[in-house]
PDB file of the backbone (N, CA, C, O) and the ligand in Angstrom, with CONECT records:
HET     ZN  A 101       1
ATOM      1  N   MET A   1      -1.334  31.770 -15.012  1.00  0.00           N
ATOM      2  CA  MET A   1      -0.585  30.617 -15.556  1.00  0.00           C
ATOM      3  C   MET A   1       0.907  30.855 -15.366  1.00  0.00           C
ATOM      4  O   MET A   1       1.438  31.908 -15.718  1.00  0.00           O
ATOM      5  N   VAL A   2       1.560  29.862 -14.808  1.00  0.00           N
ATOM      6  CA  VAL A   2       3.001  29.961 -14.595  1.00  0.00           C
ATOM      7  C   VAL A   2       3.707  29.344 -15.800  1.00  0.00           C
ATOM      8  O   VAL A   2       3.396  28.215 -16.182  1.00  0.00           O
ATOM      9  N   SER A   3       4.627  30.047 -16.390  1.00  0.00           N
ATOM     10  CA  SER A   3       5.253  29.554 -17.622  1.00  0.00           C
ATOM     11  C   SER A   3       6.137  28.338 -17.362  1.00  0.00           C
ATOM     12  O   SER A   3       6.738  28.199 -16.297  1.00  0.00           O
ATOM     13  N   SER A   4       6.200  27.473 -18.349  1.00  0.00           N
ATOM     14  CA  SER A   4       6.975  26.248 -18.164  1.00  0.00           C
ATOM     15  C   SER A   4       8.483  26.536 -18.098  1.00  0.00           C
ATOM     16  O   SER A   4       9.230  25.792 -17.463  1.00  0.00           O
ATOM     17  N   ASP A   5       8.923  27.609 -18.751  1.00  0.00           N
ATOM     18  CA  ASP A   5      10.342  27.983 -18.649  1.00  0.00           C
ATOM     19  C   ASP A   5      10.707  28.356 -17.219  1.00  0.00           C
ATOM     20  O   ASP A   5      11.763  27.991 -16.701  1.00  0.00           O
ATOM     21  N   PHE A   6       9.806  29.084 -16.612  1.00  0.00           N
ATOM     22  CA  PHE A   6      10.013  29.512 -15.230  1.00  0.00           C
ATOM     23  C   PHE A   6      10.023  28.296 -14.307  1.00  0.00           C
ATOM     24  O   PHE A   6      10.867  28.181 -13.418  1.00  0.00           O
ATOM     25  N   LEU A   7       9.076  27.399 -14.534  1.00  0.00           N
ATOM     26  CA  LEU A   7       9.001  26.180 -13.734  1.00  0.00           C
ATOM     27  C   LEU A   7      10.274  25.359 -13.835  1.00  0.00           C
ATOM     28  O   LEU A   7      10.720  24.748 -12.864  1.00  0.00           O
ATOM     29  N   GLU A   8      10.841  25.359 -15.015  1.00  0.00           N
ATOM     30  CA  GLU A   8      12.030  24.556 -15.275  1.00  0.00           C
ATOM     31  C   GLU A   8      13.203  24.978 -14.380  1.00  0.00           C
ATOM     32  O   GLU A   8      14.027  24.151 -13.989  1.00  0.00           O
ATOM     33  N   ILE A   9      13.265  26.268 -14.068  1.00  0.00           N
ATOM     34  CA  ILE A   9      14.392  26.736 -13.242  1.00  0.00           C
ATOM     35  C   ILE A   9      14.043  26.809 -11.754  1.00  0.00           C
ATOM     36  O   ILE A   9      14.936  26.921 -10.914  1.00  0.00           O
ATOM     37  N   LEU A  10      12.771  26.747 -11.430  1.00  0.00           N
ATOM     38  CA  LEU A  10      12.378  26.799 -10.013  1.00  0.00           C
ATOM     39  C   LEU A  10      12.777  25.509  -9.306  1.00  0.00           C
ATOM     40  O   LEU A  10      12.646  24.415  -9.855  1.00  0.00           O
ATOM     41  N   ARG A  11      13.264  25.660  -8.090  1.00  0.00           N
ATOM     42  CA  ARG A  11      13.612  24.490  -7.290  1.00  0.00           C
ATOM     43  C   ARG A  11      13.095  24.687  -5.872  1.00  0.00           C
ATOM     44  O   ARG A  11      12.918  25.812  -5.407  1.00  0.00           O
ATOM     45  N   CYS A  12      12.863  23.585  -5.210  1.00  0.00           N
ATOM     46  CA  CYS A  12      12.452  23.611  -3.811  1.00  0.00           C
ATOM     47  C   CYS A  12      13.544  24.296  -2.981  1.00  0.00           C
ATOM     48  O   CYS A  12      14.709  23.904  -3.051  1.00  0.00           O
ATOM     49  N   PRO A  13      13.178  25.310  -2.201  1.00  0.00           N
ATOM     50  CA  PRO A  13      14.192  26.064  -1.457  1.00  0.00           C
ATOM     51  C   PRO A  13      14.872  25.262  -0.349  1.00  0.00           C
ATOM     52  O   PRO A  13      15.942  25.642   0.127  1.00  0.00           O
ATOM     53  N   VAL A  14      14.262  24.166   0.059  1.00  0.00           N
ATOM     54  CA  VAL A  14      14.890  23.311   1.067  1.00  0.00           C
ATOM     55  C   VAL A  14      15.917  22.396   0.394  1.00  0.00           C
ATOM     56  O   VAL A  14      17.079  22.346   0.797  1.00  0.00           O
ATOM     57  N   CYS A  15      15.472  21.682  -0.629  1.00  0.00           N
ATOM     58  CA  CYS A  15      16.321  20.673  -1.266  1.00  0.00           C
ATOM     59  C   CYS A  15      17.503  21.294  -2.011  1.00  0.00           C
ATOM     60  O   CYS A  15      18.575  20.695  -2.100  1.00  0.00           O
ATOM     61  N   VAL A  16      17.298  22.489  -2.539  1.00  0.00           N
ATOM     62  CA  VAL A  16      18.345  23.096  -3.344  1.00  0.00           C
ATOM     63  C   VAL A  16      19.607  23.362  -2.503  1.00  0.00           C
ATOM     64  O   VAL A  16      20.707  23.475  -3.044  1.00  0.00           O
ATOM     65  N   ARG A  17      19.435  23.459  -1.198  1.00  0.00           N
ATOM     66  CA  ARG A  17      20.566  23.707  -0.299  1.00  0.00           C
ATOM     67  C   ARG A  17      21.318  22.435   0.057  1.00  0.00           C
ATOM     68  O   ARG A  17      22.432  22.483   0.578  1.00  0.00           O
ATOM     69  N   GLU A  18      20.702  21.307  -0.229  1.00  0.00           N
ATOM     70  CA  GLU A  18      21.316  20.059   0.206  1.00  0.00           C
ATOM     71  C   GLU A  18      21.998  19.356  -0.947  1.00  0.00           C
ATOM     72  O   GLU A  18      21.380  19.089  -1.978  1.00  0.00           O
ATOM     73  N   PRO A  19      23.283  19.055  -0.770  1.00  0.00           N
ATOM     74  CA  PRO A  19      24.021  18.414  -1.860  1.00  0.00           C
ATOM     75  C   PRO A  19      23.363  17.099  -2.280  1.00  0.00           C
ATOM     76  O   PRO A  19      22.943  16.306  -1.436  1.00  0.00           O
ATOM     77  N   GLY A  20      23.281  16.885  -3.556  1.00  0.00           N
ATOM     78  CA  GLY A  20      22.745  15.625  -4.069  1.00  0.00           C
ATOM     79  C   GLY A  20      21.239  15.603  -4.208  1.00  0.00           C
ATOM     80  O   GLY A  20      20.686  14.678  -4.802  1.00  0.00           O
ATOM     81  N   LYS A  21      20.567  16.607  -3.671  1.00  0.00           N
ATOM     82  CA  LYS A  21      19.104  16.643  -3.820  1.00  0.00           C
ATOM     83  C   LYS A  21      18.749  17.589  -4.951  1.00  0.00           C
ATOM     84  O   LYS A  21      19.287  18.690  -5.068  1.00  0.00           O
ATOM     85  N   GLU A  22      17.838  17.131  -5.770  1.00  0.00           N
ATOM     86  CA  GLU A  22      17.505  17.906  -6.952  1.00  0.00           C
ATOM     87  C   GLU A  22      16.426  18.954  -6.653  1.00  0.00           C
ATOM     88  O   GLU A  22      16.537  20.106  -7.074  1.00  0.00           O
ATOM     89  N   GLY A  23      15.391  18.547  -5.929  1.00  0.00           N
ATOM     90  CA  GLY A  23      14.327  19.485  -5.578  1.00  0.00           C
ATOM     91  C   GLY A  23      13.510  19.964  -6.750  1.00  0.00           C
ATOM     92  O   GLY A  23      13.041  21.102  -6.769  1.00  0.00           O
ATOM     93  N   LYS A  24      13.339  19.101  -7.726  1.00  0.00           N
ATOM     94  CA  LYS A  24      12.493  19.471  -8.869  1.00  0.00           C
ATOM     95  C   LYS A  24      11.042  19.550  -8.452  1.00  0.00           C
ATOM     96  O   LYS A  24      10.573  18.784  -7.610  1.00  0.00           O
ATOM     97  N   LEU A  25      10.343  20.490  -9.055  1.00  0.00           N
ATOM     98  CA  LEU A  25       8.952  20.732  -8.676  1.00  0.00           C
ATOM     99  C   LEU A  25       8.013  20.314  -9.790  1.00  0.00           C
ATOM    100  O   LEU A  25       8.277  20.549 -10.970  1.00  0.00           O
ATOM    101  N   ALA A  26       6.913  19.692  -9.397  1.00  0.00           N
ATOM    102  CA  ALA A  26       5.879  19.311 -10.360  1.00  0.00           C
ATOM    103  C   ALA A  26       4.667  20.212 -10.163  1.00  0.00           C
ATOM    104  O   ALA A  26       4.236  20.460  -9.037  1.00  0.00           O
ATOM    105  N   LEU A  27       4.135  20.689 -11.255  1.00  0.00           N
ATOM    106  CA  LEU A  27       2.952  21.540 -11.195  1.00  0.00           C
ATOM    107  C   LEU A  27       1.700  20.679 -11.027  1.00  0.00           C
ATOM    108  O   LEU A  27       1.510  19.696 -11.744  1.00  0.00           O
ATOM    109  N   TYR A  28       0.856  21.057 -10.077  1.00  0.00           N
ATOM    110  CA  TYR A  28      -0.400  20.353  -9.876  1.00  0.00           C
ATOM    111  C   TYR A  28      -1.556  21.331 -10.062  1.00  0.00           C
ATOM    112  O   TYR A  28      -1.691  22.297  -9.312  1.00  0.00           O
ATOM    113  N   LYS A  29      -2.377  21.073 -11.059  1.00  0.00           N
ATOM    114  CA  LYS A  29      -3.570  21.872 -11.345  1.00  0.00           C
ATOM    115  C   LYS A  29      -3.313  23.378 -11.393  1.00  0.00           C
ATOM    116  O   LYS A  29      -4.177  24.166 -11.008  1.00  0.00           O
ATOM    117  N   ASP A  30      -2.148  23.775 -11.856  1.00  0.00           N
ATOM    118  CA  ASP A  30      -1.780  25.197 -11.934  1.00  0.00           C
ATOM    119  C   ASP A  30      -1.873  25.910 -10.592  1.00  0.00           C
ATOM    120  O   ASP A  30      -1.864  27.140 -10.540  1.00  0.00           O
ATOM    121  N   SER A  31      -1.962  25.151  -9.515  1.00  0.00           N
ATOM    122  CA  SER A  31      -2.203  25.760  -8.206  1.00  0.00           C
ATOM    123  C   SER A  31      -1.158  25.425  -7.156  1.00  0.00           C
ATOM    124  O   SER A  31      -1.051  26.102  -6.133  1.00  0.00           O
ATOM    125  N   TRP A  32      -0.384  24.371  -7.418  1.00  0.00           N
ATOM    126  CA  TRP A  32       0.598  23.923  -6.435  1.00  0.00           C
ATOM    127  C   TRP A  32       1.872  23.495  -7.141  1.00  0.00           C
ATOM    128  O   TRP A  32       1.847  23.033  -8.282  1.00  0.00           O
ATOM    129  N   LEU A  33       2.982  23.658  -6.443  1.00  0.00           N
ATOM    130  CA  LEU A  33       4.248  23.084  -6.880  1.00  0.00           C
ATOM    131  C   LEU A  33       4.653  22.050  -5.848  1.00  0.00           C
ATOM    132  O   LEU A  33       4.828  22.362  -4.670  1.00  0.00           O
ATOM    133  N   VAL A  34       4.797  20.825  -6.303  1.00  0.00           N
ATOM    134  CA  VAL A  34       5.073  19.713  -5.399  1.00  0.00           C
ATOM    135  C   VAL A  34       6.520  19.279  -5.602  1.00  0.00           C
ATOM    136  O   VAL A  34       6.934  18.961  -6.717  1.00  0.00           O
ATOM    137  N   CYS A  35       7.289  19.269  -4.501  1.00  0.00           N
ATOM    138  CA  CYS A  35       8.688  18.849  -4.589  1.00  0.00           C
ATOM    139  C   CYS A  35       8.749  17.326  -4.676  1.00  0.00           C
ATOM    140  O   CYS A  35       8.208  16.622  -3.824  1.00  0.00           O
ATOM    141  N   ASN A  36       9.411  16.832  -5.714  1.00  0.00           N
ATOM    142  CA  ASN A  36       9.526  15.382  -5.909  1.00  0.00           C
ATOM    143  C   ASN A  36      10.446  14.734  -4.892  1.00  0.00           C
ATOM    144  O   ASN A  36      10.413  13.517  -4.712  1.00  0.00           O
ATOM    145  N   THR A  37      11.258  15.526  -4.232  1.00  0.00           N
ATOM    146  CA  THR A  37      12.275  14.979  -3.333  1.00  0.00           C
ATOM    147  C   THR A  37      11.789  14.926  -1.881  1.00  0.00           C
ATOM    148  O   THR A  37      11.899  13.882  -1.237  1.00  0.00           O
ATOM    149  N   CYS A  38      11.259  16.024  -1.361  1.00  0.00           N
ATOM    150  CA  CYS A  38      10.894  16.069   0.066  1.00  0.00           C
ATOM    151  C   CYS A  38       9.386  16.122   0.289  1.00  0.00           C
ATOM    152  O   CYS A  38       8.923  16.066   1.428  1.00  0.00           O
ATOM    153  N   ASN A  39       8.622  16.229  -0.793  1.00  0.00           N
ATOM    154  CA  ASN A  39       7.159  16.219  -0.700  1.00  0.00           C
ATOM    155  C   ASN A  39       6.574  17.505  -0.109  1.00  0.00           C
ATOM    156  O   ASN A  39       5.386  17.546   0.210  1.00  0.00           O
ATOM    157  N   ARG A  40       7.376  18.537   0.038  1.00  0.00           N
ATOM    158  CA  ARG A  40       6.795  19.832   0.401  1.00  0.00           C
ATOM    159  C   ARG A  40       5.970  20.341  -0.772  1.00  0.00           C
ATOM    160  O   ARG A  40       6.237  20.024  -1.931  1.00  0.00           O
ATOM    161  N   LYS A  41       4.967  21.135  -0.442  1.00  0.00           N
ATOM    162  CA  LYS A  41       4.063  21.645  -1.477  1.00  0.00           C
ATOM    163  C   LYS A  41       3.918  23.148  -1.310  1.00  0.00           C
ATOM    164  O   LYS A  41       3.612  23.650  -0.228  1.00  0.00           O
ATOM    165  N   TYR A  42       4.144  23.845  -2.402  1.00  0.00           N
ATOM    166  CA  TYR A  42       4.128  25.304  -2.371  1.00  0.00           C
ATOM    167  C   TYR A  42       2.942  25.806  -3.180  1.00  0.00           C
ATOM    168  O   TYR A  42       2.779  25.445  -4.345  1.00  0.00           O
ATOM    169  N   PRO A  43       2.111  26.644  -2.555  1.00  0.00           N
ATOM    170  CA  PRO A  43       0.924  27.134  -3.274  1.00  0.00           C
ATOM    171  C   PRO A  43       1.281  28.209  -4.303  1.00  0.00           C
ATOM    172  O   PRO A  43       2.242  28.960  -4.135  1.00  0.00           O
ATOM    173  N   ILE A  44       0.499  28.261  -5.351  1.00  0.00           N
ATOM    174  CA  ILE A  44       0.608  29.354  -6.319  1.00  0.00           C
ATOM    175  C   ILE A  44      -0.618  30.242  -6.098  1.00  0.00           C
ATOM    176  O   ILE A  44      -1.746  29.860  -6.409  1.00  0.00           O
ATOM    177  N   VAL A  45      -0.370  31.415  -5.562  1.00  0.00           N
ATOM    178  CA  VAL A  45      -1.462  32.319  -5.215  1.00  0.00           C
ATOM    179  C   VAL A  45      -1.442  33.494  -6.182  1.00  0.00           C
ATOM    180  O   VAL A  45      -0.459  34.231  -6.264  1.00  0.00           O
ATOM    181  N   GLU A  46      -2.532  33.658  -6.907  1.00  0.00           N
ATOM    182  CA  GLU A  46      -2.634  34.712  -7.918  1.00  0.00           C
ATOM    183  C   GLU A  46      -1.438  34.703  -8.869  1.00  0.00           C
ATOM    184  O   GLU A  46      -0.825  35.735  -9.141  1.00  0.00           O
ATOM    185  N   ASP A  47      -1.129  33.510  -9.362  1.00  0.00           N
ATOM    186  CA  ASP A  47      -0.043  33.279 -10.331  1.00  0.00           C
ATOM    187  C   ASP A  47       1.361  33.466  -9.775  1.00  0.00           C
ATOM    188  O   ASP A  47       2.335  33.418 -10.527  1.00  0.00           O
ATOM    189  N   ILE A  48       1.477  33.676  -8.482  1.00  0.00           N
ATOM    190  CA  ILE A  48       2.799  33.828  -7.879  1.00  0.00           C
ATOM    191  C   ILE A  48       3.108  32.600  -7.021  1.00  0.00           C
ATOM    192  O   ILE A  48       2.412  32.353  -6.036  1.00  0.00           O
ATOM    193  N   PRO A  49       4.132  31.831  -7.374  1.00  0.00           N
ATOM    194  CA  PRO A  49       4.515  30.714  -6.512  1.00  0.00           C
ATOM    195  C   PRO A  49       5.049  31.222  -5.170  1.00  0.00           C
ATOM    196  O   PRO A  49       5.943  32.067  -5.126  1.00  0.00           O
ATOM    197  N   VAL A  50       4.497  30.705  -4.096  1.00  0.00           N
ATOM    198  CA  VAL A  50       4.912  31.118  -2.753  1.00  0.00           C
ATOM    199  C   VAL A  50       5.953  30.123  -2.256  1.00  0.00           C
ATOM    200  O   VAL A  50       5.623  29.080  -1.693  1.00  0.00           O
ATOM    201  N   MET A  51       7.224  30.473  -2.480  1.00  0.00           N
ATOM    202  CA  MET A  51       8.296  29.525  -2.196  1.00  0.00           C
ATOM    203  C   MET A  51       8.855  29.749  -0.783  1.00  0.00           C
ATOM    204  O   MET A  51      10.047  29.996  -0.604  1.00  0.00           O
ATOM    205  N   LEU A  52       7.979  29.657   0.197  1.00  0.00           N
ATOM    206  CA  LEU A  52       8.387  29.815   1.588  1.00  0.00           C
ATOM    207  C   LEU A  52       8.482  28.432   2.226  1.00  0.00           C
ATOM    208  O   LEU A  52       7.592  27.596   2.068  1.00  0.00           O
ATOM    209  N   ILE A  53       9.581  28.209   2.950  1.00  0.00           N
ATOM    210  CA  ILE A  53       9.793  26.892   3.553  1.00  0.00           C
ATOM    211  C   ILE A  53       8.678  26.570   4.550  1.00  0.00           C
ATOM    212  O   ILE A  53       8.176  25.446   4.581  1.00  0.00           O
ATOM    213  N   ASP A  54       8.292  27.558   5.366  1.00  0.00           N
ATOM    214  CA  ASP A  54       7.210  27.348   6.330  1.00  0.00           C
ATOM    215  C   ASP A  54       5.926  26.913   5.638  1.00  0.00           C
ATOM    216  O   ASP A  54       5.190  26.057   6.127  1.00  0.00           O
ATOM    217  N   GLU A  55       5.687  27.516   4.511  1.00  0.00           N
ATOM    218  CA  GLU A  55       4.470  27.208   3.761  1.00  0.00           C
ATOM    219  C   GLU A  55       4.564  25.774   3.207  1.00  0.00           C
ATOM    220  O   GLU A  55       3.611  25.002   3.309  1.00  0.00           O
ATOM    221  N   GLY A  56       5.699  25.435   2.633  1.00  0.00           N
ATOM    222  CA  GLY A  56       5.902  24.084   2.121  1.00  0.00           C
ATOM    223  C   GLY A  56       5.756  23.026   3.204  1.00  0.00           C
ATOM    224  O   GLY A  56       5.204  21.953   2.963  1.00  0.00           O
ATOM    225  N   ASP A  57       6.254  23.335   4.398  1.00  0.00           N
ATOM    226  CA  ASP A  57       6.188  22.399   5.527  1.00  0.00           C
ATOM    227  C   ASP A  57       4.753  22.033   5.880  1.00  0.00           C
ATOM    228  O   ASP A  57       4.457  20.886   6.217  1.00  0.00           O
ATOM    229  N   LYS A  58       3.870  23.019   5.800  1.00  0.00           N
ATOM    230  CA  LYS A  58       2.484  22.827   6.232  1.00  0.00           C
ATOM    231  C   LYS A  58       1.786  21.698   5.488  1.00  0.00           C
ATOM    232  O   LYS A  58       0.882  21.054   6.021  1.00  0.00           O
ATOM    233  N   TRP A  59       2.212  21.466   4.263  1.00  0.00           N
ATOM    234  CA  TRP A  59       1.451  20.585   3.374  1.00  0.00           C
ATOM    235  C   TRP A  59       2.130  19.235   3.132  1.00  0.00           C
ATOM    236  O   TRP A  59       1.659  18.421   2.338  1.00  0.00           O
ATOM    237  N   THR A  60       3.230  19.019   3.824  1.00  0.00           N
ATOM    238  CA  THR A  60       4.008  17.793   3.580  1.00  0.00           C
ATOM    239  C   THR A  60       3.180  16.522   3.760  1.00  0.00           C
ATOM    240  O   THR A  60       3.331  15.566   2.999  1.00  0.00           O
ATOM    241  N   GLN A  61       2.308  16.513   4.763  1.00  0.00           N
ATOM    242  CA  GLN A  61       1.544  15.298   5.075  1.00  0.00           C
ATOM    243  C   GLN A  61       0.253  15.166   4.263  1.00  0.00           C
ATOM    244  O   GLN A  61      -0.429  14.144   4.332  1.00  0.00           O
ATOM    245  N   ILE A  62      -0.067  16.190   3.508  1.00  0.00           N
ATOM    246  CA  ILE A  62      -1.313  16.159   2.735  1.00  0.00           C
ATOM    247  C   ILE A  62      -1.031  15.533   1.369  1.00  0.00           C
ATOM    248  O   ILE A  62      -0.129  15.977   0.658  1.00  0.00           O
ATOM    249  N   PRO A  63      -1.795  14.506   1.001  1.00  0.00           N
ATOM    250  CA  PRO A  63      -1.587  13.939  -0.343  1.00  0.00           C
ATOM    251  C   PRO A  63      -1.876  14.983  -1.421  1.00  0.00           C
ATOM    252  O   PRO A  63      -2.746  15.839  -1.261  1.00  0.00           O
ATOM    253  N   THR A  64      -1.134  14.895  -2.512  1.00  0.00           N
ATOM    254  CA  THR A  64      -1.282  15.901  -3.570  1.00  0.00           C
ATOM    255  C   THR A  64      -2.732  16.026  -4.032  1.00  0.00           C
ATOM    256  O   THR A  64      -3.221  17.132  -4.262  1.00  0.00           O
ATOM    257  N   ASP A  65      -3.411  14.897  -4.165  1.00  0.00           N
ATOM    258  CA  ASP A  65      -4.785  14.992  -4.676  1.00  0.00           C
ATOM    259  C   ASP A  65      -5.793  15.484  -3.648  1.00  0.00           C
ATOM    260  O   ASP A  65      -6.976  15.632  -3.955  1.00  0.00           O
ATOM    261  N   ALA A  66      -5.323  15.739  -2.423  1.00  0.00           N
ATOM    262  CA  ALA A  66      -6.200  16.315  -1.389  1.00  0.00           C
ATOM    263  C   ALA A  66      -5.923  17.805  -1.185  1.00  0.00           C
ATOM    264  O   ALA A  66      -6.536  18.432  -0.321  1.00  0.00           O
ATOM    265  N   LEU A  67      -5.023  18.367  -1.955  1.00  0.00           N
ATOM    266  CA  LEU A  67      -4.704  19.792  -1.800  1.00  0.00           C
ATOM    267  C   LEU A  67      -5.887  20.649  -2.248  1.00  0.00           C
ATOM    268  O   LEU A  67      -6.536  20.342  -3.248  1.00  0.00           O
ATOM    269  N   PRO A  68      -6.165  21.722  -1.509  1.00  0.00           N
ATOM    270  CA  PRO A  68      -7.269  22.601  -1.931  1.00  0.00           C
ATOM    271  C   PRO A  68      -6.912  23.392  -3.195  1.00  0.00           C
ATOM    272  O   PRO A  68      -5.820  23.947  -3.313  1.00  0.00           O
ATOM    273  N   VAL A  69      -7.846  23.427  -4.117  1.00  0.00           N
ATOM    274  CA  VAL A  69      -7.696  24.202  -5.356  1.00  0.00           C
ATOM    275  C   VAL A  69      -8.885  25.151  -5.472  1.00  0.00           C
ATOM    276  O   VAL A  69     -10.025  24.687  -5.506  1.00  0.00           O
ATOM    277  N   PRO A  70      -8.660  26.467  -5.534  1.00  0.00           N
ATOM    278  CA  PRO A  70      -7.357  27.118  -5.428  1.00  0.00           C
ATOM    279  C   PRO A  70      -6.805  27.072  -4.006  1.00  0.00           C
ATOM    280  O   PRO A  70      -7.553  26.845  -3.055  1.00  0.00           O
ATOM    281  N   PRO A  71      -5.510  27.284  -3.861  1.00  0.00           N
ATOM    282  CA  PRO A  71      -4.907  27.247  -2.534  1.00  0.00           C
ATOM    283  C   PRO A  71      -5.411  28.396  -1.657  1.00  0.00           C
ATOM    284  O   PRO A  71      -5.810  29.441  -2.170  1.00  0.00           O
ATOM    285  N   PRO A  72      -5.392  28.205  -0.352  1.00  0.00           N
ATOM    286  CA  PRO A  72      -5.765  29.304   0.544  1.00  0.00           C
ATOM    287  C   PRO A  72      -4.752  30.435   0.459  1.00  0.00           C
ATOM    288  O   PRO A  72      -3.594  30.203   0.112  1.00  0.00           O
ATOM    289  N   LYS A  73      -5.162  31.630   0.765  1.00  0.00           N
ATOM    290  CA  LYS A  73      -4.236  32.764   0.791  1.00  0.00           C
ATOM    291  C   LYS A  73      -3.210  32.556   1.884  1.00  0.00           C
ATOM    292  O   LYS A  73      -3.494  31.958   2.922  1.00  0.00           O
ATOM    293  N   VAL A  74      -2.028  33.053   1.637  1.00  0.00           N
ATOM    294  CA  VAL A  74      -0.932  32.891   2.587  1.00  0.00           C
ATOM    295  C   VAL A  74      -0.875  34.114   3.481  1.00  0.00           C
ATOM    296  O   VAL A  74      -1.033  35.243   3.018  1.00  0.00           O
ATOM    297  N   GLY A  75      -0.649  33.882   4.765  1.00  0.00           N
ATOM    298  CA  GLY A  75      -0.389  34.984   5.672  1.00  0.00           C
ATOM    299  C   GLY A  75      -1.597  35.466   6.448  1.00  0.00           C
ATOM    300  O   GLY A  75      -1.487  36.397   7.246  1.00  0.00           O
TER     301      GLY A  75
HETATM  302 ZN    ZN A 101      12.125  19.681  -1.485  1.00  0.00          ZN2+
END
């Protein structure tokens, strides 16, 4: 379980670099973090959010409700 305090400070690593973009993340089924701004999706693998841009890119076109739960292992 990822704590809500931690989630509150986590931001999408792509959007956080761009002025004016918030990059807030929404938790989906305790398994994914979905960026509200760019729609990248970051898997949470064994309670660790994988905040890799390449990983987020992979899932941009997949609707949130079609994401695999639990997420596949990264790497
Ligand atoms: Zn983003």
